[in-house]
C-alpha positions in Angstrom: -15.1 5.2 -19.5 -12.5 7.7 -20.7 -10.6 6.0 -23.8 -7.8 7.1 -26.0 -8.6 6.3 -29.4 -4.9 6.8 -30.8 -2.9 5.6 -27.5 -3.2 2.9 -25.3 -4.7 4.4 -22.0 -8.1 4.1 -20.5 -9.9 4.4 -17.2 -12.9 2.8 -15.5 -15.6 5.1 -14.1 -18.9 4.4 -12.3 -18.7 3.0 -8.8 -21.8 3.1 -7.0 -21.0 5.6 -4.0 -24.0 4.4 -1.7 -22.2 0.8 -1.3 -20.2 0.7 2.1 -16.8 -0.7 1.5 -15.1 1.2 4.3 -15.4 -1.4 6.8 -13.6 -4.1 8.7 -13.9 -7.8 7.7 -15.1 -9.0 11.2 -17.6 -6.0 11.5 -18.8 -7.3 8.1 -19.3 -10.9 9.2 -20.9 -9.7 12.5 -23.6 -8.1 10.3 -24.3 -11.2 8.5 -24.4 -13.2 11.7 -27.4 -11.3 13.0 -29.5 -13.7 10.9 -28.3 -17.0 12.4 -29.3 -19.2 9.7 -27.4 -17.4 7.0 -25.0 -19.8 5.6 -21.5 -18.8 4.5 -19.8 -21.8 3.6 -20.7 -25.3 2.4 -17.8 -27.7 2.5 -18.3 -30.9 0.3 -16.0 -34.0 0.4 -15.1 -34.9 -3.1 -15.0 -38.6 -2.3 -18.0 -39.3 0.1 -20.1 -36.2 -0.6 -20.3 -35.7 3.1 -21.5 -31.8 3.6 -20.5 -29.4 6.4 -22.6 -26.3 6.7 -20.7 -23.3 8.5 -23.1 -19.9 9.0 -21.9 -16.6 9.4 -22.8 -16.5 13.2 -20.9 -19.8 13.5 -17.6 -18.0 11.9 -18.1 -14.9 14.1 -18.7 -16.7 17.6 -16.0 -19.2 17.1 -13.4 -16.5 15.9 -14.5 -14.3 18.8 -13.7 -17.2 21.1 -10.1 -17.7 19.4 -9.3 -14.0 19.3 -10.0 -13.8 23.1 -7.5 -16.9 23.6 -5.0 -15.2 21.4 -5.1 -12.1 23.6 -4.3 -14.1 26.6 -1.3 -15.6 24.6 -0.1 -12.1 24.2 -0.9 -11.6 20.7 -1.3 -7.9 20.4 -1.9 -5.3 17.5 0.5 -5.4 14.8 1.9 -8.8 15.6 2.1 -11.6 12.7 0.9 -14.9 13.2 1.9 -17.2 10.3 -1.3 -19.2 8.9 -1.1 -22.3 7.0 -3.7 -22.5 4.3 -6.2 -25.3 3.8 -9.8 -24.7 2.7 -11.4 -25.9 6.1 -13.5 -24.0 8.7 -10.8 -23.9 11.2 -8.9 -21.6 8.6 -11.6 -19.2 8.7 -12.0 -19.1 12.6 -8.2 -18.6 13.0 -8.0 -15.7 10.2 -10.8 -13.9 11.5 -9.9 -14.4 15.3 -6.3 -13.0 14.5 -7.8 -9.9 13.0 -10.0 -9.0 15.9 -6.8 -8.7 17.9 -5.8 -6.3 15.6 -2.9 -9.0 14.5 -2.0 -9.8 11.0 -2.2 -13.5 9.4 0.6 -14.2 7.2 -1.2 -16.7 4.7 1.4 -19.2 3.3 1.3 -22.8 1.9 3.3 -26.0 2.5 5.1 -26.9 -0.9 8.3 -28.5 0.0 9.1 -31.2 2.2 12.4 -29.6 3.8 10.1 -26.4 4.6 12.7 -24.0 3.0 9.8 -22.2 1.1 7.9 -21.7 4.3 11.2 -20.5 6.5 11.9 -18.1 3.7 8.5 -16.4 3.8 8.6 -16.4 7.7 11.9 -14.6 7.5 10.5 -11.8 5.1 7.9 -11.3 8.0 10.5 -10.2 10.4 10.6 -9.9 14.2 6.9 -9.2 14.3 6.1 -12.9 13.5 5.0 -14.4 17.1 3.4 -17.6 16.3 2.6 -20.3 13.7 -0.7 -22.1 13.4 -1.0 -24.7 10.6 -3.0 -27.6 9.5 -1.5 -30.9 10.3 -2.1 -32.1 6.6 -2.9 -35.7 5.2 -1.3 -38.1 7.4 0.3 -35.3 9.5 2.8 -34.3 6.5 3.2 -30.5 7.7 4.2 -31.6 11.2 7.6 -32.6 10.0 7.8 -29.3 8.0 7.2 -27.3 10.9 9.5 -29.3 13.2 12.4 -28.3 10.8 11.8 -24.7 11.3 10.8 -24.7 15.1 11.9 -27.2 17.7 9.6 -28.0 20.8 10.2 -26.1 23.9 9.7 -26.9 27.7 5.9 -26.4 27.4 3.4 -27.6 25.4 2.8 -25.2 22.2 6.2 -23.4 23.0 8.7 -23.7 20.1 12.2 -22.3 19.6 13.6 -21.4 16.2 17.1 -20.7 15.4 16.4 -18.8 12.2 13.1 -17.1 13.2 13.7 -16.1 16.9 10.6 -13.9 17.3 8.4 -17.1 16.9 7.4 -18.4 20.7 4.5 -20.9 20.3 2.7 -23.0 17.5 -0.5 -24.8 17.3 -2.6 -27.2 15.2 -5.3 -25.9 12.9 -7.8 -28.4 14.2 -10.6 -27.7 16.5 -9.9 -30.8 18.9 -7.0 -32.8 17.5 -3.7 -32.0 19.4 -0.6 -34.0 20.5 1.9 -34.0 23.0 3.8 -31.2 21.5 1.3 -28.7 20.0 -2.3 -27.5 21.2 -5.3 -27.5 19.2 -7.8 -24.4 18.7 -9.9 -25.7 21.5 -6.8 -25.2 23.7 -6.6 -21.6 22.3 -10.3 -21.1 23.2 -10.0 -22.3 26.7 -7.3 -19.6 27.3 -9.6 -16.8 26.7 -12.4 -18.1 28.8 -11.4 -16.1 31.6 -9.9 -13.1 30.0 -10.7 -9.8 31.1 -9.0 -8.3 27.7 -10.7 -6.3 25.0 -10.4 -6.4 21.5 -8.3 -3.1 20.1 -10.0 -0.9 17.9 -9.7 -1.9 14.2 -9.8 0.5 11.2 -10.7 -0.3 7.6 -7.3 0.6 6.3 -5.4 -1.5 8.8 -3.7 -4.6 7.3 -6.0 -7.6 7.4 -3.6 -10.0 6.0 -0.3 -10.6 4.3 -0.7 -12.5 0.7 2.0 -14.4 -1.0 3.0 -13.6 -4.5 3.3 -16.6 -6.9 7.2 -16.8 -6.5 7.6 -17.3 -10.1 10.8 -15.3 -10.0 12.3 -16.8 -6.7 11.2 -16.4 -3.1 7.5 -15.0 -3.0 6.8 -11.3 -1.9 4.5 -10.5 0.8 1.7 -8.2 -0.1 -0.1 -6.3 2.8 -3.9 -6.1 2.3 -6.2 -3.7 4.2 -9.8 -4.6 5.2 -11.1 -1.8 2.8 -8.9 -3.5 -0.1 -10.2 -7.0 0.4 -14.0 -5.8 0.8 -13.4 -3.6 -2.6 -12.5 -7.1 -3.8 -15.8 -8.5 -2.9 -17.6 -5.6 -4.3 -15.8 -6.1 -7.7 -16.9 -9.7 -7.6 -20.7 -9.0 -6.9 -21.2 -5.7 -8.8 -18.5 -5.8 -11.7 -18.3 -9.8 -12.3 -22.1 -9.7 -11.7 -21.9 -12.5 -9.0 -25.3 -11.8 -7.2 -26.4 -15.2 -7.1 -26.8 -16.6 -3.7 -24.7 -19.8 -4.4 -21.6 -20.0 -5.9 -18.9 -22.8 -6.3 -15.3 -21.7 -5.8 -12.5 -24.2 -4.7 -9.6 -22.0 -5.2 -7.4 -22.0 -2.2 -8.4 -19.2 0.6 -4.9 -17.6 0.3 -5.2 -16.9 -3.1 -6.6 -13.5 -4.2 -9.6 -14.8 -6.1 -9.8 -17.6 -3.5 -9.9 -15.5 -0.6 -13.6 -15.3 0.9 -14.1 -11.8 0.2 -17.2 -12.3 -2.1 -19.0 -14.1 0.4 -18.1 -12.0 3.3 -19.0 -8.8 1.2 -22.2 -10.1 -0.1 -23.5 -12.5 2.7 -23.8 -15.2 0.3 -23.1 -19.0 0.1 -19.8 -20.3 -1.3 -19.6 -23.9 -2.0 -16.0 -25.7 -1.8 -14.7 -28.9 -2.7 -12.5 -30.8 -0.2 -9.7 -33.1 -0.9 -9.1 -31.6 -4.5 -5.4 -32.2 -4.2 -6.1 -36.0 -4.0 -7.7 -36.1 -7.4 -5.7 -38.1 -9.9 -7.0 -36.6 -13.3 -8.9 -33.7 -14.9 -11.8 -36.0 -16.2 -12.2 -37.2 -12.6 -12.1 -33.6 -11.4 -14.5 -32.4 -13.9 -17.0 -35.3 -13.0 -16.6 -34.1 -9.1 -17.2 -30.7 -10.0 -20.3 -31.3 -12.4 -21.9 -33.6 -9.4 -21.7 -31.0 -6.7 -22.8 -28.1 -8.9 -25.8 -30.0 -9.3 -26.2 -31.4 -6.1 -25.6 -27.9 -4.3 -27.9 -26.1 -6.9 -25.2 -23.5 -7.7 -26.0 -20.5 -9.6 -22.4 -19.5 -10.6 -19.2 -21.2 -10.5 -15.5 -20.3 -10.8 -13.7 -22.8 -13.2 -10.3 -23.1 -14.1 -9.4 -23.5 -17.7 -8.7 -27.1 -17.7 -12.2 -27.6 -16.4 -13.7 -25.4 -19.1 -11.9 -27.4 -21.7 -13.8 -30.7 -20.3 -17.2 -29.0 -20.2 -16.5 -27.8 -24.1 -15.2 -31.2 -25.0 -18.1 -32.9 -23.4 -20.9 -30.6 -24.4 -23.8 -30.6 -24.2 -24.1 -31.0 -20.4 -26.8 -31.5 -18.1 -26.1 -28.5 -15.6 -26.8 -24.9 -16.6 -25.5 -21.9 -14.7 -26.2 -18.1 -14.6 -22.4 -17.3 -14.7 -19.1 -19.0 -15.3 -16.2 -16.9 -14.3 -12.5 -17.7 -14.8 -9.2 -16.0 -14.4 -5.6 -16.3 -13.8 -4.9 -17.8 -17.2 -4.9 -16.7 -20.8 -8.2 -17.8 -22.1 -8.9 -18.8 -25.9 -11.7 -17.5 -27.8 -13.2 -20.9 -28.1 -14.4 -20.9 -24.5 -17.1 -18.1 -25.4 -18.8 -21.3 -26.9 -19.8 -22.3 -23.2 -22.5 -19.7 -23.3 -24.4 -22.2 -25.9 -24.2 -24.9 -23.5 -23.8 -24.4 -19.7 -24.3 -20.8 -18.7 -25.9 -17.5 -19.7 -22.9 -15.6 -19.1 -19.2 -16.1 -19.4 -16.8 -13.8 -17.6 -13.3 -13.7 -17.8 -11.4 -11.6 -15.2 -7.9 -10.1 -14.6 -6.2 -8.9 -11.8 -3.0 -9.4 -9.4 -2.3 -10.0 -5.6 -1.0 -6.4 -5.3 -4.0 -4.7 -6.8 -6.8 -7.2 -6.7 -9.3 -7.3 -9.4 -8.5 -4.8 -12.3 -10.7 -5.7 -15.4 -13.4 -8.1 -16.8 -14.9 -9.1 -20.0 -18.4 -10.3 -20.0 -19.7 -12.6 -22.7 -23.6 -13.3 -23.5 -22.8 -14.6 -27.2 -19.9 -16.7 -28.4 -19.1 -14.2 -31.0 -18.3 -11.2 -28.5 -14.8 -12.6 -27.4 -11.3 -12.2 -28.5 -8.5 -14.5 -27.5 -7.1 -13.6 -24.1 -9.6 -10.7 -23.8 -10.1 -9.4 -20.2 -12.3 -6.5 -21.0 -12.8 -3.0 -19.6 -11.2 -1.9 -16.2 -13.1 -1.2 -13.1 -14.3 2.0 -11.8 -11.4 4.2 -11.1 -8.8 1.9 -12.4 -6.4 3.5 -15.3 -4.7 1.0 -17.5 -2.2 2.0 -20.0 0.3 -0.1 -22.4 3.9 1.2 -23.0 6.9 0.2 -24.6 10.6 -0.4 -23.0 10.8 3.2 -22.4 7.4 3.3 -20.8 6.2 5.4 -23.5 2.3 5.0 -24.7 2.1 2.7 -27.8 -0.7 2.9 -30.1 -4.0 1.0 -29.7 -3.5 -2.3 -31.1 0.4 -2.7 -30.6 1.7 -5.1 -27.7 3.8 -3.5 -24.8 3.8 -3.8 -21.0 0.8 -3.2 -19.1 0.6 -0.4 -16.3 -2.2 0.3 -14.2 -3.0 2.6 -11.4 -5.9 2.0 -9.1 -7.4 3.3 -5.7 -7.1 -0.2 -4.4 -3.5 -1.0 -5.0 -1.2 -2.0 -2.3 1.4 0.5 -0.6 4.7 -1.8 -1.1 5.7 -5.3 -0.4 6.3 -6.0 3.4 9.9 -5.4 4.3 11.0 -5.1 0.7 11.5 -1.4 -0.4 13.7 -2.3 -3.1 11.2 -4.6 -5.0 8.6 -1.9 -4.3 10.6 0.8 -5.9 11.3 -1.7 -8.9 7.4 -2.1 -9.7 6.2 1.4 -9.2 6.9 4.4 -11.3 7.7 7.8 -10.1 4.0 8.6 -10.7 2.7 5.4 -8.8 2.0 3.4 -11.9 2.3 -0.2 -11.2 4.4 -2.1 -13.7 2.6 -5.8 -14.0 5.2 -7.2 -16.4 2.3 -8.6 -18.3 2.5 -8.3 -22.4 -0.9 -6.7 -23.3 -2.6 -4.5 -26.2 -5.5 -2.2 -25.8 -8.1 -2.2 -28.5 -9.8 1.0 -30.0 -12.8 0.4 -27.9 -10.8 0.4 -24.7 -11.0 -3.6 -24.1 -7.7 -4.8 -22.9 -6.0 -8.1 -24.2 -3.4 -9.7 -21.7 -1.4 -12.5 -23.8 1.1 -13.6 -21.0 4.1 -12.5 -18.9 6.7 -10.3 -20.7 9.5 -12.5 -18.9 8.5 -15.6 -20.5 6.4 -14.7 -23.6 9.0 -13.4 -25.6 12.0 -15.3 -27.1 14.8 -13.8 -29.1 15.4 -15.8 -32.2 18.0 -14.1 -34.3 17.1 -10.4 -34.5 13.4 -10.8 -33.9 11.4 -11.3 -30.7 8.8 -14.1 -30.9 5.7 -14.0 -28.6 5.0 -17.6 -27.3 1.6 -16.7 -26.0 0.5 -15.3 -29.3 1.7 -18.3 -31.2 0.0 -20.6 -28.4 -3.2 -18.7 -28.9 -3.2 -19.1 -32.6 -2.4 -23.0 -32.1 -5.1 -23.5 -29.7 -7.6 -22.1 -32.3 -6.9 -24.7 -34.8 -9.8 -27.1 -35.4 -7.9 -30.3 -34.8 -5.9 -29.3 -31.9 -7.3 -29.8 -28.4 -4.3 -28.2 -26.3 -1.2 -26.6 -27.2 1.7 -25.5 -25.1 4.8 -23.4 -26.7 8.1 -24.1 -25.1 11.2 -22.1 -25.5 14.5 -24.2 -26.2 17.9 -23.6 -26.0 20.3 -26.0 -28.0 23.8 -27.0 -27.7 24.8 -24.1 -29.7 23.0 -21.9 -27.4 20.5 -20.7 -30.0 16.8 -20.4 -29.0 14.0 -22.1 -31.0 10.2 -22.9 -30.5 8.9 -26.2 -29.8 5.2 -27.0 -29.6 3.8 -29.4 -27.3 0.4 -30.8 -29.0 -2.6 -33.0 -28.1 -4.8 -33.6 -31.1 -8.6 -33.7 -30.7 -10.3 -37.2 -30.6 -10.0 -38.7 -34.0 -8.0 -36.1 -35.6 -4.5 -36.4 -37.4 -1.9 -33.8 -37.3 1.4 -33.3 -38.6 4.0 -30.6 -38.6 3.6 -29.5 -42.2 -0.5 -29.5 -41.6 0.2 -27.0 -38.6 2.6 -25.0 -40.6 0.4 -24.5 -43.3 -2.4 -23.4 -41.1 -0.2 -20.8 -39.5 1.1 -19.5 -42.7 -2.8 -19.6 -44.1 -3.8 -17.8 -40.9 -1.8 -14.7 -41.7 -2.5 -15.1 -45.4 1.2 -15.0 -46.0 3.9 -16.6 -48.0 6.5 -18.5 -46.0 9.1 -15.8 -46.9 7.4 -12.8 -45.5 5.3 -14.5 -42.7 8.8 -15.3 -41.4 9.3 -11.4 -41.3 7.5 -11.2 -38.1 6.7 -14.6 -36.8 8.8 -17.8 -36.4 7.6 -21.0 -37.4 8.2 -23.6 -34.7 11.4 -25.5 -35.2 9.7 -28.6 -33.4 6.6 -30.2 -32.5 6.0 -32.9 -30.0 2.7 -34.8 -30.2 1.3 -36.1 -26.7 -1.9 -37.9 -25.8 -2.4 -35.5 -22.6 -0.6 -32.8 -20.6 0.3 -33.3 -17.1 -1.2 -30.8 -14.7 0.3 -29.5 -11.4 -1.9 -29.9 -8.1 -3.7 -26.7 -8.7 -5.2 -27.7 -12.3 -2.9 -25.9 -14.7 -0.8 -27.3 -17.2 2.7 -28.3 -15.7 4.9 -26.4 -18.3 7.9 -27.7 -16.5 7.2 -31.3 -16.9 6.0 -30.8 -20.5 9.1 -29.0 -21.1 11.2 -32.0 -19.8 9.2 -34.4 -22.0 9.7 -32.2 -24.9 13.5 -32.2 -24.3 13.5 -35.9 -23.7 11.5 -36.5 -27.2 14.1 -34.3 -29.0 17.1 -35.9 -27.3 18.2 -32.7 -25.5 19.6 -32.5 -22.2 17.5 -31.6 -19.5 20.1 -29.3 -18.0 20.2 -27.2 -21.3 
């Protein structure tokens, strides 16, 4: 690794050149399918425990059938097929079948009942978007959403859209369940039974899919990802994260960068998926489900979100033990390194983004080896630097914006040259928008987003994520969320939502004293660099989103209500 000891720049080295990542997704699956018993996915129903086992051969054979059917439906190389996301076997069959045609699956999710979010994404895809395949959803909830975008045509499956005129047909992401309006996937397969068409040649650098960004700043952007890009992610998960285990739990959505089936496709290993996660009502209940499935499926490794890690820590010791626990996507406090004392041999915190894939990781074998929010050293070939507002390098230990440059980075947002120009410098450094710092030994610490991490209070900028990390290390605090507020005078202040550990008592004065003692400062000179929170709101628990993350929007509403502030502020 090349590290500048004075300034915040480093580069990762050491990729094994003997490993072939220059291939397509379908050809890689075909290679694994030569062993007809090799299991790709095990889907476990969270309520009944019912298992569905899918082999690589099953995926390849079914995807081939669907691909031929799509050719007969005039899907050609370069076309886009919008694909609603649900972690079910049919998603895999459809995704690979579309890729075999040389077409591009656009992976989207249903979030709004009015379908506005789906419509906005399909508009970005442009005139190349020819069809939509979607899961019906529980109680057919997604049917009404699609019908707001596309009206049924004269023949089954044909649709007409006033806003996205290029879409000509729609089908259900179900193998056998159809209705009077939409065909199912077996209907698509039947169309291909008599085809004389052949699949086009596909190159590893062709786009294998369009992934959505989070959309935190508005309408999501679409990131084109090549076959080589995605297989490189699989390589990183195996050789950098060390996920060489044969069975790993990962129930993150297939359309997410860390949820996409790149690891199992690259390695030929088995992934265990919990089905029906969104129906689980509480984090303790989810914890018990995950724990039970890890044991029953004899998993060697697991990707666990931070609220589940909280549960494992608070309920330690546990009767499971894994080779590796890995996480990512959120700021991870140092206390999670204690997992190495209880449920795993190795704890890994990874960092990446949709635009580039995996970028860095920190692997921990002992609880003393990990710093708050540390994501470690960059992967081979990845360059990182930390810069100020003028994009000049800052010194090691100073905070600034993280910029990265990687052989695996994307070429640009789909149909959005303006946004692409915004995130790339002239020398093709990608501006992550993340607040970070680099240690003198080349380890990266990512503390949050610049856009929502810095609050200007008077003449000073206060980092909410830095304050949040300190609070979460308080021995009597179970969870802490820092909320930026604006009062009726339009002055900014900091409110801290606190969940105390069971049996512990906390007051504002106690926490203020802790923050002052932490820096060994008096109140007067402490406030020269860090603003003490103006308000604290003490709660029994934090509400969570469907994806298991703390729902900051709801927490902010609760805090405003407790403080008597108008929610519209």
